[in-house]
ZAMARGU-4260 file (C-alpha; in steps of 0.2 Angstrom, whole numbers, plus 5000, padded with zeros to 4 digits):
<rodrens>
0) 5000/5000/4999 | 5008/5017/4995 | 5007/5030/5009 | 5003/5048/5005 | 5006/5062/5018
5) 4993/5074/5023 | 4995/5091/5013 | 4993/5101/5030 | 5007/5091/5040 | 5021/5093/5024
10) 5024/5112/5027 | 5026/5109/5045 | 5038/5094/5042 | 5048/5104/5028 | 5051/5117/5042
15) 5056/5104/5055 | 5068/5096/5044 | 5077/5112/5040 | 5079/5115/5058 | 5087/5099/5062
20) 5097/5095/5046 | 5112/5106/5055 | 5111/5095/5071 | 5126/5085/5074 | 5113/5070/5075
25) 5103/5059/5063 | 5086/5061/5063 | 5074/5049/5053 | 5057/5044/5049 | 5053/5026/5048
30) 5037/5019/5040 | 5030/5006/5050 | 5020/4998/5035 | 5034/4999/5021 | 5047/4994/5035
35) 5059/5006/5028 | 5065/5023/5032 | 5056/5038/5021 | 5068/5052/5028 | 5085/5051/5034
40) 5095/5068/5038 | 5111/5071/5029 | 5122/5069/5044 | 5119/5050/5043 | 5131/5048/5028
45) 5143/5058/5037 | 5143/5047/5054 | 5141/5030/5045 | 5148/5032/5029 | 5132/5026/5020
50) 5123/5035/5004 | 5107/5040/5008 | 5099/5028/4996 | 5106/5015/5005 | 5096/5019/5021
55) 5079/5019/5011 | 5081/5001/5006 | 5069/4989/5015 | 5078/4980/5030 | 5093/4993/5032
60) 5091/4996/5050 | 5090/4976/5054 | 5104/4972/5042 | 5117/4985/5051 | 5113/4982/5068
65) 5130/4974/5078 | 5127/4955/5077 | 5127/4955/5097 | 5113/4968/5097 | 5101/4964/5082
70) 5089/4952/5091 | 5087/4961/5107 | 5086/4979/5100 | 5074/4973/5086 | 5064/4965/5100
75) 5064/4980/5111 | 5058/4992/5098 | 5043/4978/5092 | 5038/4978/5111 | 5035/4996/5113
80) 5028/5001/5097 | 5015/4986/5102 | 5012/4995/5119 | 5010/5011/5109 | 5025/5018/5121
85) 5038/5031/5116 | 5056/5024/5120 | 5074/5026/5119 | 5088/5014/5121 | 5105/5011/5115
90) 5113/5000/5104 | 5128/4996/5091 | 5128/4999/5073 | 5140/4994/5059 | 5149/5008/5049
95) 5152/5007/5030 | 5171/5006/5034 | 5169/4992/5046 | 5170/5001/5062 | 5156/5000/5077
100) 5147/5015/5082 | 5136/5017/5097 | 5119/5026/5096 | 5107/5032/5109 | 5090/5031/5100
105) 5076/5042/5105 | 5060/5037/5097 | 5042/5044/5095 | 5027/5035/5088 | 5013/5043/5076
110) 4996/5037/5075 | 4984/5035/5060 | 4966/5029/5065 | 4974/5026/5083 | 4986/5013/5074
115) 5005/5017/5075 | 5009/5022/5058 | 5027/5030/5058 | 5043/5033/5070 | 5050/5048/5071
120) 5067/5047/5080 | 5085/5055/5084 | 5100/5045/5084 | 5114/5053/5094 | 5133/5046/5092
125) 5139/5040/5109 | 5154/5031/5102 | 5168/5042/5111 | 5157/5043/5126 | 5157/5025/5128
130) 5175/5023/5124 | 5179/5036/5137 | 5167/5026/5149 | 5176/5010/5145 | 5193/5017/5147
135) 5189/5024/5164 | 5182/5008/5171 | 5198/5000/5165 | 5207/5014/5174 | 5197/5011/5190
140) 5200/4993/5189 | 5219/4994/5187 | 5220/5007/5202 | 5210/4997/5213 | 5221/4982/5208
145) 5237/4992/5211 | 5231/4998/5229 | 5226/4979/5233 | 5243/4972/5228 | 5255/4985/5234
150) 5271/4978/5238 | 5282/4993/5237 | 5290/5003/5251 | 5281/5019/5253 | 5287/5035/5263
155) 5282/5054/5263 | 5295/5066/5271 | 5298/5084/5273 | 5312/5094/5265 | 5323/5093/5280
160) 5322/5073/5280 | 5308/5071/5293 | 5297/5056/5290 | 5279/5060/5290 | 5273/5043/5285
165) 5280/5025/5281 | 5270/5009/5276 | 5274/4992/5284 | 5284/4986/5270 | 5298/5000/5272
170) 5298/4997/5291 | 5300/4977/5289 | 5314/4980/5277 | 5326/4991/5287 | 5320/4982/5304
175) 5312/4997/5310 | 5295/5002/5320 | 5285/5018/5314 | 5288/5026/5330 | 5307/5025/5326
180) 5305/5033/5310 | 5289/5045/5311 | 5294/5062/5315 | 5313/5059/5313 | 5326/5059/5301
185) 5334/5042/5294 | 5345/5039/5280 | 5351/5021/5277 | 5369/5018/5277 | 5374/5017/5259
190) 5391/5019/5249 | 5399/5037/5248 | 5397/5040/5230 | 5379/5034/5231 | 5375/5046/5244
195) 5384/5060/5235 | 5371/5056/5221 | 5356/5055/5232 | 5359/5072/5237 | 5361/5079/5220
200) 5345/5071/5214 | 5334/5079/5225 | 5340/5095/5221 | 5337/5092/5204 | 5317/5090/5208
205) 5306/5106/5207 | 5290/5111/5200 | 5296/5108/5183 | 5302/5093/5186 | 5292/5085/5200
210) 5295/5066/5197 | 5311/5058/5195 | 5319/5040/5198 | 5334/5035/5207 | 5343/5019/5211
215) 5356/5016/5224 | 5364/5004/5236 | 5361/5002/5254 | 5373/4992/5265 | 5364/4982/5279
220) 5368/4979/5296 | 5375/4962/5292 | 5386/4969/5278 | 5376/4964/5264 | 5373/4975/5250
225) 5357/4977/5242 | 5350/4988/5227 | 5335/4999/5229 | 5326/5009/5215 | 5315/5024/5220
230) 5300/5035/5210 | 5301/5051/5220 | 5288/5064/5219 | 5289/5083/5224 | 5272/5088/5233
235) 5271/5108/5230 | 5261/5121/5239 | 5249/5134/5230 | 5265/5144/5227 | 5274/5131/5219
240) 5286/5127/5234 | 5290/5110/5239 | 5282/5105/5255 | 5285/5087/5255 | 5293/5071/5245
245) 5282/5056/5242 | 5294/5040/5237 | 5290/5022/5231 | 5303/5010/5231 | 5308/4991/5230
250) 5322/4981/5231 | 5329/4977/5214 | 5344/4966/5221 | 5339/4951/5212 | 5336/4959/5196
255) 5353/4967/5196 | 5360/4950/5199 | 5351/4943/5185 | 5357/4957/5174 | 5374/4952/5178
260) 5373/4935/5176 | 5364/4937/5159 | 5377/4950/5153 | 5390/4936/5157 | 5378/4923/5148
265) 5375/4933/5133 | 5392/4935/5131 | 5396/4918/5132 | 5382/4914/5121 | 5387/4928/5108
270) 5405/4921/5108 | 5398/4903/5103 | 5387/4910/5091 | 5400/4921/5082 | 5412/4908/5081
275) 5401/4892/5076 | 5407/4883/5063 | 5390/4881/5056 | 5380/4897/5049 | 5368/4904/5063
280) 5357/4919/5059 | 5343/4928/5071 | 5327/4935/5062 | 5311/4944/5068 | 5295/4940/5062
285) 5296/4953/5047 | 5309/4941/5041 | 5324/4954/5043 | 5341/4948/5048 | 5345/4954/5066
290) 5361/4944/5069 | 5372/4934/5058 | 5389/4925/5061 | 5405/4923/5052 | 5401/4906/5045
295) 5383/4911/5039 | 5393/4926/5030 | 5405/4913/5021 | 5390/4903/5016 | 5380/4917/5007
300) 5396/4927/5003 | 5387/4944/5010 | 5396/4954/5025 | 5387/4956/5041 | 5382/4974/5037
305) 5374/4970/5020 | 5363/4955/5027 | 5358/4967/5041 | 5349/4976/5028 | 5340/4962/5020
310) 5327/4948/5024 | 5330/4930/5021 | 5319/4930/5008 | 5330/4943/4997 | 5344/4929/4997
315) 5332/4914/4995 | 5332/4906/4979 | 5314/4911/4969 | 5309/4894/4969 | 5310/4890/4986
320) 5300/4906/4992 | 5284/4896/4994 | 5293/4882/5007 | 5299/4897/5017 | 5280/4904/5015
325) 5275/4887/5022 | 5286/4886/5036 | 5285/4903/5042 | 5265/4902/5041 | 5266/4887/5050
330) 5278/4896/5064 | 5266/4911/5065 | 5251/4900/5067 | 5258/4891/5082 | 5259/4873/5072
335) 5277/4870/5077 | 5292/4877/5086 | 5306/4868/5078 | 5308/4865/5058 | 5322/4855/5049
340) 5321/4856/5029 | 5333/4860/5013 | 5332/4874/5003 | 5343/4886/4992 | 5351/4903/4994
345) 5358/4914/4980 | 5375/4918/4983 | 5381/4935/4982 | 5390/4931/4967 | 5374/4923/4958
350) 5379/4904/4962 | 5365/4894/4970 | 5369/4888/4987 | 5361/4872/4995 | 5359/4872/5013
355) 5352/4861/5027 | 5343/4871/5040 | 5335/4869/5057 | 5324/4883/5063 | 5319/4886/5080
360) 5306/4899/5084 | 5306/4909/5100 | 5290/4913/5108 | 5285/4926/5122 | 5275/4920/5138
365) 5259/4922/5128 | 5265/4910/5116 | 5267/4922/5102 | 5282/4921/5091 | 5294/4937/5089
370) 5310/4929/5083 | 5318/4914/5073 | 5335/4908/5076 | 5342/4898/5061 | 5356/4885/5060
375) 5363/4882/5043 | 5374/4870/5034 | 5383/4872/5017 | 5376/4855/5009 | 5381/4861/4990
380) 5395/4847/4988 | 5384/4834/4995 | 5370/4839/4983 | 5382/4841/4968 | 5389/4822/4972
385) 5371/4816/4973 | 5367/4825/4956 | 5383/4817/4948 | 5380/4800/4955 | 5362/4801/4948
390) 5368/4807/4931 | 5382/4792/4931 | 5368/4781/4934 | 5356/4788/4922 | 5370/4788/4907
395) 5374/4769/4915 | 5356/4763/4912 | 5355/4770/4894 | 5371/4760/4890 | 5366/4745/4901
400) 5349/4742/4890 | 5361/4737/4874 | 5373/4727/4883 | 5373/4707/4882 | 5366/4704/4900
405) 5349/4708/4893 | 5337/4694/4886 | 5321/4696/4876 | 5307/4683/4877 | 5291/4680/4869
410) 5278/4665/4872 | 5260/4663/4868 | 5248/4650/4858 | 5258/4651/4842 | 5273/4661/4849
415) 5288/4654/4858 | 5305/4665/4857 | 5319/4667/4867 | 5336/4678/4862 | 5352/4669/4860
420) 5360/4681/4873 | 5351/4670/4886 | 5366/4659/4885 | 5377/4673/4892 | 5365/4675/4907
425) 5360/4657/4912 | 5372/4646/4901 | 5358/4637/4892 | 5355/4639/4873 | 5340/4647/4868
430) 5336/4632/4859 | 5333/4622/4874 | 5321/4635/4883 | 5310/4635/4866 | 5309/4616/4865
435) 5306/4614/4884 | 5295/4628/4890 | 5295/4622/4908 | 5313/4624/4908 | 5314/4642/4914
440) 5302/4637/4929 | 5310/4622/4933 | 5327/4634/4936 | 5318/4645/4946 | 5318/4644/4967
445) 5303/4638/4974 | 5298/4653/4985 | 5301/4664/4970 | 5290/4653/4959 | 5274/4654/4971
450) 5276/4674/4972 | 5278/4675/4954 | 5263/4664/4950 | 5253/4674/4961 | 5257/4691/4954
455) 5256/4686/4937 | 5238/4678/4940 | 5233/4694/4948 | 5239/4704/4933 | 5231/4695/4921
460) 5215/4694/4932 | 5215/4713/4931 | 5216/4713/4912 | 5236/4711/4909 | 5236/4731/4908
465) 5253/4740/4907 | 5270/4731/4913 | 5272/4719/4926 | 5289/4720/4934 | 5296/4706/4945
470) 5313/4701/4952 | 5315/4683/4952 | 5330/4671/4957 | 5335/4655/4944 | 5349/4644/4945
475) 5362/4644/4930 | 5370/4628/4921 | 5384/4630/4935 | 5370/4629/4949 | 5373/4648/4954
480) 5358/4659/4959 | 5356/4673/4945 | 5345/4688/4950 | 5334/4693/4935 | 5323/4708/4933
485) 5309/4704/4923 | 5297/4715/4914 | 5283/4708/4905 | 5268/4715/4895 | 5255/4709/4883
490) 5255/4712/4865 | 5238/4712/4855 | 5242/4712/4836 | 5226/4716/4826 | 5226/4700/4815
495) 5234/4687/4828 | 5230/4680/4845 | 5237/4691/4860 | 5254/4684/4867 | 5267/4689/4880
500) 5284/4698/4878 | 5296/4705/4889 | 5314/4707/4895 | 5324/4699/4909 | 5339/4708/4914
505) 5354/4701/4925 | 5354/4711/4941 | 5364/4697/4950 | 5379/4710/4953 | 5368/4724/4957
510) 5359/4713/4970 | 5375/4708/4978 | 5382/4725/4978 | 5365/4731/4985 | 5363/4718/4999
515) 5380/4722/5005 | 5378/4740/5005 | 5361/4737/5015 | 5370/4727/5028 | 5385/4739/5029
520) 5370/4754/5030 | 5360/4743/5044 | 5377/4742/5054 | 5382/4759/5051 | 5364/4765/5056
525) 5365/4755/5072 | 5381/4761/5077 | 5376/4781/5073 | 5360/4781/5079 | 5362/4785/5097
530) 5379/4795/5094 | 5378/4813/5100 | 5381/4826/5087 | 5389/4842/5096 | 5398/4844/5112
535) 5404/4861/5119 | 5419/4864/5130 | 5430/4876/5139 | 5447/4877/5147 | 5456/4890/5157
540) 5453/4903/5171 | 5451/4888/5182 | 5433/4886/5175 | 5435/4870/5163 | 5420/4863/5156
545) 5412/4852/5144 | 5395/4847/5140 | 5387/4831/5150 | 5383/4824/5131 | 5402/4820/5129
550) 5398/4803/5138 | 5386/4798/5123 | 5399/4803/5111 | 5415/4794/5118 | 5408/4784/5134
555) 5419/4795/5145 | 5410/4805/5158 | 5414/4824/5159 | 5423/4822/5176 | 5435/4810/5169
560) 5438/4820/5153 | 5442/4835/5165 | 5453/4825/5177 | 5468/4824/5165 | 5475/4840/5156
565) 5479/4829/5139 | 5464/4819/5140 | 5462/4819/5122 | 5478/4818/5117 | 5478/4801/5126
570) 5465/4793/5117 | 5469/4803/5100 | 5473/4791/5085 | 5493/4788/5084 | 5491/4792/5065
575) 5482/4810/5070 | 5493/4816/5084 | 5506/4824/5075 | 5495/4834/5063 | 5485/4839/5077
580) 5501/4846/5087 | 5507/4854/5071 | 5490/4864/5069 | 5491/4868/5087 | 5508/4875/5085
585) 5504/4885/5069 | 5490/4892/5079 | 5499/4898/5093 | 5513/4906/5083 | 5500/4916/5074
590) 5493/4922/5090 | 5478/4911/5094 | 5469/4921/5081 | 5452/4916/5072 | 5446/4898/5074
595) 5457/4882/5072 | 5447/4869/5063 | 5454/4851/5066 | 5448/4833/5061 | 5457/4819/5070
600) 5450/4802/5077 | 5449/4797/5096 | 5446/4781/5104 | 5429/4778/5114 | 5429/4770/5130
605) 5422/4756/5125 | 5436/4754/5110 | 5435/4759/5092 | 5438/4777/5085 | 5426/4790/5080
610) 5429/4805/5071 | 5430/4822/5078 | 5429/4839/5070 | 5436/4852/5082 | 5432/4870/5081
615) 5443/4879/5094 | 5444/4897/5097 | 5451/4908/5111 | 5438/4920/5120 | 5447/4935/5129
620) 5439/4941/5145 | 5450/4956/5145 | 5467/4962/5140 | 5476/4948/5153 | 5464/4935/5154
625) 5458/4923/5142 | 5452/4904/5140 | 5449/4891/5126 | 5432/4887/5120 | 5427/4876/5107
630) 5414/4864/5100 | 5419/4845/5095 | 5406/4837/5082 | 5405/4820/5079 | 5408/4817/5060
635) 5410/4799/5059 | 5394/4799/5048 | 5399/4812/5034 | 5416/4802/5034 | 5409/4787/5031
640) 5395/4794/5019 | 5410/4803/5009 | 5420/4788/5007 | 5406/4778/5001 | 5401/4791/4989
645) 5419/4791/4982 | 5421/4772/4979 | 5404/4772/4972 | 5409/4785/4959 | 5426/4776/4955
650) 5417/4760/4953 | 5405/4768/4940 | 5417/4777/4931 | 5427/4763/4927 | 5412/4753/4923
655) 5406/4767/4911 | 5424/4767/4902 | 5423/4749/4900 | 5407/4749/4892 | 5412/4764/4880
660) 5426/4754/4877 | 5417/4737/4872 | 5405/4747/4863 | 5417/4754/4851 | 5426/4737/4849
665) 5410/4729/4845 | 5406/4744/4831 | 5424/4742/4825 | 5420/4723/4823 | 5405/4726/4812
670) 5415/4740/4803 | 5429/4727/4798 | 5417/4714/4794 | 5408/4726/4781 | 5427/4731/4774
675) 5430/4712/4772 | 5413/4709/4766 | 5417/4724/4752 | 5431/4714/4745 | 5419/4701/4739
680) 5407/4713/4731 | 5410/4717/4712 | 5393/4727/4709 | 5399/4746/4711 | 5383/4752/4719
685) 5383/4739/4731 | 5402/4742/4736 | 5395/4760/4738 | 5381/4756/4751 | 5393/4745/4761
690) 5407/4759/4761 | 5393/4771/4767 | 5387/4760/4781 | 5405/4757/4786 | 5410/4775/4786
695) 5392/4777/4797 | 5398/4764/4810 | 5416/4772/4810 | 5408/4788/4815 | 5399/4781/4829
700) 5414/4770/4835 | 5424/4786/4834 | 5411/4794/4847 | 5413/4779/4860 | 5433/4779/4857
705) 5433/4799/4862 | 5422/4794/4877 | 5433/4781/4885 | 5449/4790/4881 | 5440/4807/4889
710) 5441/4812/4908 | 5422/4816/4908 | 5412/4801/4901 | 5397/4812/4896 | 5406/4822/4882
715) 5419/4822/4869 | 5430/4836/4862 | 5421/4839/4845 | 5434/4847/4836 | 5446/4834/4838
720) 5432/4821/4833 | 5430/4831/4817 | 5449/4831/4812 | 5449/4812/4815 | 5433/4810/4806
725) 5437/4820/4791 | 5454/4811/4788 | 5446/4794/4789 | 5434/4800/4775 | 5448/4808/4764
730) 5457/4791/4766 | 5441/4780/4761 | 5438/4791/4744 | 5456/4795/4741 | 5457/4784/4726
735) 5440/4791/4718 | 5446/4809/4720 | 5460/4820/4714 | 5467/4835/4725 | 5453/4837/4737
740) 5457/4846/4754 | 5444/4848/4769 | 5446/4863/4781 | 5439/4861/4797 | 5436/4877/4809
745) 5430/4870/4825 | 5428/4879/4841 | 5433/4870/4857 | 5417/4864/4861 | 5412/4849/4870
750) 5396/4838/4865 | 5386/4824/4874 | 5384/4807/4868 | 5366/4812/4863 | 5372/4825/4851
755) 5389/4820/4847 | 5383/4802/4838 | 5368/4811/4828 | 5381/4825/4823 | 5394/4813/4817
760) 5383/4804/4807 | 5376/4820/4798 | 5392/4826/4795 | 5398/4809/4788 | 5383/4809/4774
765) 5388/4828/4770 | 5406/4826/4768 | 5405/4808/4760 | 5392/4816/4747 | 5404/4831/4743
770) 5418/4819/4741 | 5408/4808/4730 | 5397/4820/4719 | 5402/4838/4721 | 5420/4836/4711
775) 5422/4828/4694 | 5437/4815/4692 | 5453/4825/4693 | 5447/4840/4698 | 5453/4851/4714
780) 5441/4857/4726 | 5441/4861/4744 | 5427/4856/4758 | 5425/4868/4772 | 5417/4862/4788
785) 5414/4876/4801 | 5406/4870/4819 | 5403/4885/4832 | 5393/4889/4847 | 5382/4904/4849
790) 5371/4911/4862 | 5357/4903/4853 | 5365/4886/4852 | 5375/4877/4840 | 5379/4879/4820
795) 5387/4868/4808 | 5391/4873/4790 | 5396/4860/4778 | 5402/4868/4761 | 5412/4863/4745
800) 5415/4874/4729 | 5410/4860/4717 | 5399/4859/4704 | 5382/4863/4716 | 5367/4851/4721
805) 5356/4847/4706 | 5342/4859/4704 | 5329/4846/4700 | 5331/4836/4717 | 5323/4842/4733
810) 5335/4837/4747 | 5322/4836/4760 | 5311/4825/4750 | 5325/4813/4741 | 5325/4794/4738
815) 5345/4795/4745 | 5347/4786/4761 | 5361/4797/4765 | 5349/4813/4765 | 5335/4805/4773
820) 5346/4799/4787 | 5352/4818/4787 | 5335/4826/4789 | 5330/4812/4801 | 5344/4816/4812
825) 5342/4834/4812 | 5324/4832/4818 | 5330/4819/4832 | 5342/4833/4839 | 5327/4846/4837
830) 5338/4856/4825 | 5334/4865/4809 | 5344/4862/4791 | 5345/4874/4776 | 5354/4872/4760
835) 5361/4886/4748 | 5368/4883/4732 | 5380/4896/4725 | 5398/4892/4718 | 5395/4875/4726
840) 5383/4869/4740 | 5383/4874/4757 | 5372/4865/4771 | 5368/4874/4788 | 5362/4865/4803
845) 5357/4875/4819 | 5351/4866/4835 | 5351/4870/4854 | 5362/4863/4868 | 5353/4851/4877
</rodrens>
């Protein structure tokens, strides 16, 4: 229903509105039938921030009430309207910016035919008054609590020193009664220098400086010196003259002593922090550095001054920022106090540094984190060794897939095949396995037969999808156990019945090595499991100390270690003693400056030696006094790991070298067989095919020759390879050509085996084509080969000054096997090839570094 105001009321309302628009309150009219405001004064937008149009929406008042006031306030208003009573009440509303405003709402009801029609009201902003009331109430509570829990000494005395008031705490502290003090002068005994400061302090109090604090010592009757701290207030008359002093004091001796002890402790901890062999950093919760030690600076490459202007995010590898954010979020949310993880820093020189980080979150008494302390160890060398090991293993796997210790088999209703190299693995010829299908099962160990049959049956039951892999043991002809890694899959030809195919890899040696390593690692883990890692010690100034966990490290108690001055010399390995003495002598000659780092072995109480890393430094208390301090770290685990990785790398390098040698020899045998075969071929075209095949095999064999002659088995010197390849091709085609020369312009660039073999085959084809077709018999000519490395990748240019490439042949789509091979190999290395014919032929191949 639409509401229309009476014409005689409108002028009066307009005059009323003009009057109240200037008030610093919100006046309004609320239609009880429309359930919305029909008028709101302009101060509404200023106070709550909502546009006037927002107020006129239905339900605005109810929706913007504070959650805690919404139900009761709406019910309160509804009740009074139902009773036809004007009313007033206080409640909270939410402002546009999210803040809470307190209002006093004074409401008057208008009627239509004795029925409530509209509400006229005034909203008075009481936010500031409510805040003031809240603060006043809190202040009263604090003052009340202060009075009820007062434990300080309180006195009042006149300028001449006469006491007018003392409390019981003061009397008890100085063992005096009120009668002995009130109306009398009393100054506790204190050192002369404190007494002089006492007099000067009270002279400094005046009307412009009424309150001051003073700390001094008192000498008690038993001679004990105690510290007191006073807050003194000068009480003035109307003329600004001091008429009395009020003092409030407390004994702060315990705090003073704690401060001294804390200072000494901080000095000792600071010394350990600064001289720790591992990086240490203290940061606040804004991630900024507060303190770093020298080891941390050495790890990151920055000076202390530089780091203190940065956050740890500034030097963190971009890919590890999410990891940092996750750990930081857990620390802030209280999900942990200690964190252990690995991350990467960006060194000042731009190099990536891998670190192992142990983070401790420091929290205040409420549990809120306020600082973090990080212990950082540079593990870049370990990560690099692990990466090299993985790369070596990957290369080794690629080569092993083509070695004779892999046998291929197929079986089914009409299929029965085993490759001949099964003979190398088990000593039985392939024919025996194909004649006797149960031979292989008879050779398997019984335990493995049961497991294998169950797994294969389950695989077939599920549809024989994918590859099923198993490790099984079989006995060879010599009754020796051979470990095989079996990978089987189902083949579904279009026009034939399904059958099974697979490969078996002899992993016997690998298994033996694995079992030995597991056995060794198990023993090592059992030994190292309960060993401590770090021991702290101090020697000198009649304050020798070593941490209790020395007993866990070497079996001797701290008392046993400290009993002898040369204890560690007595248990040190004889082979390490001379080098340790030499290092100590050199350090003393340099004035005991810096940190002396030593590694040596010591014999445990129970027998056996462990490796210790000793970081010794001298702490100077003053110009004359100093003592030795240091940290002992059990590095036995690290030493063993280093030796293990070194042995593993050497073994795999030897094995990889032998593999490349054997591959080269095998390819050379194939090349020689082709050469022998060519001696029986009379047809010229067939002879060319054999020579081309021989040259291709020779180019691949030359790569493997270079690999096993190289110190790095992953790359070869390609410029040297080019020289030998061109010399070989010139020799092969010498009888067909006249005076042909090959010029090689190659940068000193190393190529991996993945690029060297395709590039060698490409060059073999292009150079062979030039030697065979570019120059008519008897002509002179030159073939130029350029190989260079640019920022965009590699570039190979093969050109000649011969008769040029035939115009009617498309080099990208030709029946020539050689050019087909060139285009295929260029695609294999993800490169491009272009040809230019001008005074000869020029091929340009470009490809990226992998």
